[in-house]
Legacy VTK file of the C-alpha trace (Angstrom):
# vtk DataFile Version 3.0
C-alpha trace
ASCII
DATASET POLYDATA
POINTS 353 float
0.000 0.000 0.000
1.150 3.518 -0.804
1.196 5.855 2.160
0.001 8.818 0.082
-1.973 7.585 -2.906
-2.368 10.139 -5.721
-5.823 10.612 -7.223
-5.881 10.151 -10.984
-8.194 13.165 -11.282
-5.672 15.561 -9.755
-2.068 16.286 -10.591
0.575 17.086 -7.996
2.472 20.316 -8.348
5.137 20.148 -11.056
3.728 16.948 -12.577
2.889 18.452 -15.999
6.391 19.872 -16.444
7.958 16.595 -15.361
5.723 14.606 -17.750
6.622 16.901 -20.658
10.321 16.485 -19.913
9.914 12.722 -19.575
8.119 12.469 -22.914
10.908 14.461 -24.545
13.576 12.166 -23.094
11.689 9.032 -24.177
11.243 10.437 -27.688
14.961 11.285 -27.879
15.882 7.801 -26.697
13.590 6.275 -29.339
15.231 8.396 -32.023
18.716 7.389 -30.882
17.681 3.724 -30.864
16.242 4.027 -34.372
19.388 5.753 -35.617
21.565 3.090 -34.011
19.567 0.283 -35.643
19.688 2.054 -38.999
23.429 2.615 -38.698
24.088 -1.061 -37.993
21.823 -2.117 -40.864
23.544 0.163 -43.388
26.981 -1.033 -42.252
25.859 -4.676 -42.457
24.549 -4.146 -45.982
27.803 -2.474 -47.006
29.827 -5.386 -45.607
27.667 -7.942 -47.433
27.987 -5.961 -50.656
31.741 -5.662 -50.179
32.032 -9.402 -49.602
30.066 -10.158 -52.771
32.283 -7.801 -54.771
35.488 -9.267 -53.353
34.525 -12.907 -53.869
33.254 -12.302 -57.381
36.504 -10.543 -58.235
38.894 -12.938 -56.494
37.152 -16.266 -57.032
35.319 -15.612 -60.268
31.844 -16.199 -58.878
29.115 -15.287 -61.336
25.878 -13.364 -60.835
24.005 -16.570 -59.936
25.695 -16.588 -56.532
23.433 -13.689 -55.478
20.286 -15.780 -56.094
21.794 -18.668 -54.119
22.849 -16.347 -51.294
19.385 -14.766 -51.113
17.774 -18.183 -50.785
20.189 -19.365 -48.078
20.041 -16.141 -46.037
16.256 -16.053 -46.025
16.143 -19.681 -44.983
18.547 -18.932 -42.115
16.828 -15.672 -41.078
13.142 -15.998 -42.071
12.127 -13.148 -39.754
14.459 -10.646 -41.408
13.577 -8.576 -44.452
16.054 -7.306 -46.987
17.674 -10.481 -48.319
15.956 -10.577 -51.703
18.180 -10.914 -54.799
17.226 -7.355 -55.725
18.349 -5.935 -52.384
21.564 -7.970 -52.417
22.362 -6.456 -55.802
21.778 -3.031 -54.261
24.212 -3.942 -51.471
26.799 -4.819 -54.087
26.177 -1.532 -55.931
26.316 0.361 -52.619
29.729 -1.084 -51.748
30.960 -0.452 -55.283
29.820 3.186 -55.195
31.376 3.822 -51.759
34.589 1.754 -51.440
35.848 3.674 -48.387
34.581 1.820 -45.305
35.612 4.675 -42.995
33.516 7.182 -44.926
30.512 4.869 -44.947
30.811 4.321 -41.213
31.375 7.969 -40.334
29.035 9.752 -42.751
26.748 7.666 -44.944
25.506 5.451 -42.124
23.575 8.492 -40.894
21.129 8.015 -43.786
18.519 5.220 -43.869
18.883 2.440 -46.420
16.137 3.698 -48.738
17.895 7.074 -48.898
20.968 5.168 -50.091
18.923 3.503 -52.829
17.617 6.885 -53.995
21.187 8.174 -54.299
22.183 5.069 -56.275
19.150 5.078 -58.564
18.823 8.798 -59.246
22.472 9.885 -59.500
25.460 8.533 -61.379
28.219 10.875 -60.199
30.054 10.471 -56.900
30.304 14.229 -56.374
26.546 14.687 -56.842
25.778 11.800 -54.499
28.083 13.322 -51.891
26.397 16.728 -52.175
22.855 15.396 -51.857
23.847 13.023 -49.048
25.351 15.893 -47.043
22.255 18.044 -47.651
19.939 15.215 -46.600
21.906 14.733 -43.377
22.112 18.459 -42.599
18.426 19.166 -43.249
17.017 15.817 -42.109
15.245 15.197 -45.416
12.814 12.318 -45.749
13.360 9.981 -48.691
10.552 11.606 -50.678
12.037 15.073 -50.123
15.477 13.816 -51.169
14.032 12.367 -54.382
12.130 15.581 -55.085
15.263 17.704 -54.597
17.230 15.454 -56.950
14.513 15.457 -59.601
14.193 19.265 -59.490
17.995 19.533 -59.914
18.656 21.419 -56.698
22.434 21.103 -57.062
22.444 22.679 -60.511
20.211 25.561 -59.359
21.889 26.373 -56.022
24.039 29.481 -55.969
23.171 30.352 -59.578
21.223 33.589 -59.053
22.925 36.723 -60.378
23.920 38.912 -57.431
26.279 41.624 -56.232
26.920 39.933 -52.879
30.689 39.726 -53.395
30.998 43.517 -53.568
28.380 44.394 -50.927
28.805 41.721 -48.251
31.899 40.593 -46.324
33.217 37.039 -46.684
32.186 34.384 -45.735
28.771 36.035 -45.435
28.718 36.761 -49.173
29.471 33.112 -50.028
26.704 31.818 -47.785
24.251 34.390 -49.148
25.073 33.420 -52.732
24.652 29.707 -52.014
21.296 30.437 -50.350
19.777 31.633 -53.633
18.866 29.543 -56.671
18.086 30.143 -60.309
15.503 29.290 -61.416
12.996 28.766 -58.605
10.404 26.123 -59.427
6.857 26.749 -58.228
5.275 23.452 -59.246
2.846 23.353 -56.297
0.742 26.340 -57.265
-1.688 25.052 -59.869
-1.412 28.349 -61.780
-1.213 29.044 -65.486
2.008 30.357 -66.990
0.290 33.748 -67.412
-0.467 34.167 -63.706
-0.154 37.690 -62.303
2.092 38.763 -59.431
-0.626 38.832 -56.748
-1.927 35.392 -57.823
1.552 33.931 -57.491
2.125 35.700 -54.183
-1.154 34.422 -52.702
-0.459 30.898 -53.919
3.003 30.992 -52.328
1.466 31.955 -49.005
-1.217 29.278 -49.338
1.545 26.721 -49.852
4.109 28.429 -47.624
5.520 25.108 -46.363
6.319 24.039 -49.927
7.651 27.500 -50.720
9.994 27.371 -47.727
11.242 23.989 -48.936
11.965 25.459 -52.360
13.705 28.463 -50.783
15.826 25.935 -48.839
16.819 25.599 -45.210
17.259 28.704 -43.083
14.361 30.837 -44.334
11.655 31.767 -41.810
8.460 33.432 -43.049
7.746 36.881 -41.554
4.852 38.241 -43.595
3.096 39.080 -46.862
2.416 42.648 -48.011
4.369 43.945 -45.020
3.615 47.619 -44.380
6.436 50.152 -44.309
5.537 53.691 -43.226
8.155 56.069 -44.624
7.518 59.749 -43.923
3.785 59.183 -43.783
3.655 57.292 -47.101
2.752 53.615 -47.098
4.689 50.943 -48.992
4.100 47.193 -49.040
6.737 44.476 -49.341
5.550 41.452 -51.331
7.175 38.846 -49.079
9.448 39.228 -46.062
11.592 36.445 -44.618
14.330 36.136 -42.019
17.320 33.908 -42.718
18.434 32.102 -39.566
21.965 31.323 -40.776
22.665 34.666 -42.414
20.996 36.490 -39.487
19.310 39.007 -41.738
15.969 39.929 -43.277
15.326 38.858 -46.876
12.939 40.939 -48.987
11.426 39.092 -51.960
9.754 41.007 -54.772
7.817 39.281 -57.556
7.629 40.534 -61.130
5.363 38.688 -63.554
7.266 39.985 -66.587
10.850 40.315 -67.758
13.527 41.862 -65.529
13.973 45.617 -65.913
16.776 47.683 -64.304
14.223 50.014 -62.704
12.934 47.112 -60.588
16.125 47.371 -58.530
15.345 50.942 -57.468
12.150 49.887 -55.720
13.793 46.857 -54.106
16.794 48.927 -52.925
14.392 51.375 -51.316
12.686 48.530 -49.444
16.053 47.232 -48.188
16.954 50.688 -46.877
13.603 50.958 -45.084
13.853 47.482 -43.537
17.387 48.218 -42.317
16.157 51.464 -40.756
12.907 50.196 -39.214
13.164 46.433 -38.598
16.811 45.414 -38.531
18.311 44.714 -35.101
21.803 46.153 -34.453
23.214 42.600 -34.378
21.550 41.647 -37.677
23.462 41.570 -40.948
22.409 43.892 -43.799
19.056 43.042 -45.362
19.240 41.084 -48.621
16.912 41.474 -51.586
15.770 38.800 -54.037
13.990 39.856 -57.208
12.043 36.980 -58.774
11.019 37.622 -62.374
9.494 35.610 -65.207
12.624 36.011 -67.324
15.815 38.036 -67.460
18.634 39.062 -69.725
21.714 37.944 -67.826
23.943 40.745 -69.119
21.345 43.427 -68.339
20.926 42.061 -64.806
24.699 42.013 -64.240
25.051 45.618 -65.460
22.138 46.795 -63.308
23.591 45.181 -60.189
27.203 46.243 -60.729
27.054 49.688 -59.076
24.103 49.030 -56.770
25.145 49.512 -53.139
22.548 47.106 -51.727
23.036 43.287 -51.638
20.558 41.985 -54.207
20.091 38.801 -56.194
18.061 38.361 -59.376
16.591 34.991 -60.352
13.892 33.601 -62.579
10.929 31.530 -61.483
9.188 28.754 -63.384
5.536 27.873 -63.005
5.351 24.137 -63.537
1.881 22.695 -63.735
1.193 20.007 -61.155
-0.020 16.569 -62.201
-3.789 16.289 -62.721
-5.608 14.885 -59.687
-6.538 11.669 -61.506
-2.860 11.041 -62.264
-1.762 11.890 -58.722
-4.163 9.393 -57.178
-3.282 6.645 -59.664
0.469 6.843 -59.145
1.793 4.181 -56.756
3.496 5.296 -53.552
7.038 4.261 -52.610
5.578 1.859 -50.053
3.328 0.266 -52.691
6.259 -0.189 -55.057
8.330 -1.780 -52.299
5.455 -4.145 -51.431
5.150 -5.134 -55.080
8.873 -5.834 -55.302
8.722 -7.886 -52.117
5.749 -9.933 -53.389
7.550 -10.568 -56.686
10.541 -11.920 -54.771
8.273 -14.171 -52.706
6.492 -15.574 -55.753
9.768 -16.256 -57.538
11.506 -17.932 -54.637
8.634 -19.597 -52.818
9.639 -18.365 -49.387
9.202 -15.200 -47.336
11.224 -12.051 -48.012
LINES 1 354
353 0 1 2 3 4 5 6 7 8 9 10 11 12 13 14 15 16 17 18 19 20 21 22 23 24 25 26 27 28 29 30 31 32 33 34 35 36 37 38 39 40 41 42 43 44 45 46 47 48 49 50 51 52 53 54 55 56 57 58 59 60 61 62 63 64 65 66 67 68 69 70 71 72 73 74 75 76 77 78 79 80 81 82 83 84 85 86 87 88 89 90 91 92 93 94 95 96 97 98 99 100 101 102 103 104 105 106 107 108 109 110 111 112 113 114 115 116 117 118 119 120 121 122 123 124 125 126 127 128 129 130 131 132 133 134 135 136 137 138 139 140 141 142 143 144 145 146 147 148 149 150 151 152 153 154 155 156 157 158 159 160 161 162 163 164 165 166 167 168 169 170 171 172 173 174 175 176 177 178 179 180 181 182 183 184 185 186 187 188 189 190 191 192 193 194 195 196 197 198 199 200 201 202 203 204 205 206 207 208 209 210 211 212 213 214 215 216 217 218 219 220 221 222 223 224 225 226 227 228 229 230 231 232 233 234 235 236 237 238 239 240 241 242 243 244 245 246 247 248 249 250 251 252 253 254 255 256 257 258 259 260 261 262 263 264 265 266 267 268 269 270 271 272 273 274 275 276 277 278 279 280 281 282 283 284 285 286 287 288 289 290 291 292 293 294 295 296 297 298 299 300 301 302 303 304 305 306 307 308 309 310 311 312 313 314 315 316 317 318 319 320 321 322 323 324 325 326 327 328 329 330 331 332 333 334 335 336 337 338 339 340 341 342 343 344 345 346 347 348 349 350 351 352
């Protein structure tokens, strides 16, 4: 018997805070356990793939050995998934793509196995795989986000906006600012026509702000739309205002539905001056501007930016129509594809995957 039983209808003082902390610790422990299991699995798969490569090279074993190995491993470990011929071939390809065991153990093992398969399937260059792997680790991308970033060619677009950051921002701040901007930006979540007007695009971006933040990339925090600036009694409205957590500065984004014109920079420069005067904290870095336009003449943009004293980037945007609803619903999910592959293996081999 407890000397002082606690009624379930009442909570002792401090219980809620303790419960919240306890939940957080349990969740963290679960995450660490999951990461540890994933790490061991990835390393095991690499070792199996490395063994297959070595024995095929040294002893001349043919491709048929993989089918035999799959059958024997599944017979020995019927409760374990992942020993299909298809997955064993992926293990071999994984070890072949990453021959350095130390690198796999120290870096790549941070990514789940199906992330590894996406890197193998979608990319054929070691440097590209390295870049996307590091981004996935840094930003904690899910597999679907990783695939989307690869398919929208994030690497090729990153750091490609025309800017004057090198002349208006100190290093390494200018390098980080440049790498934070892309060209072009792809707005394929809007459902708009290619002739959409600025306010339509702006409203759609806000409606899908989570997707927009993903396209902007990590570090951007949304502040507001049509943000009011009162300058000498006159009112001005910023299309979109963000704060960049790594750069520690405000980012003003202006949308232009047409082609870039040099006079667009005058308005944007004015907004940057006003934000620096009214919103910027003394510890913040100078406000950065990003002008998004339907198209641009690269040489004209470079000339217009050359003598501008404010840090500004100019990039294009592309409105990419989303898939029709009937196509979206008919496309199989990753999980469905994996289940189909697993069932194919079962039917071919007569035992469980």
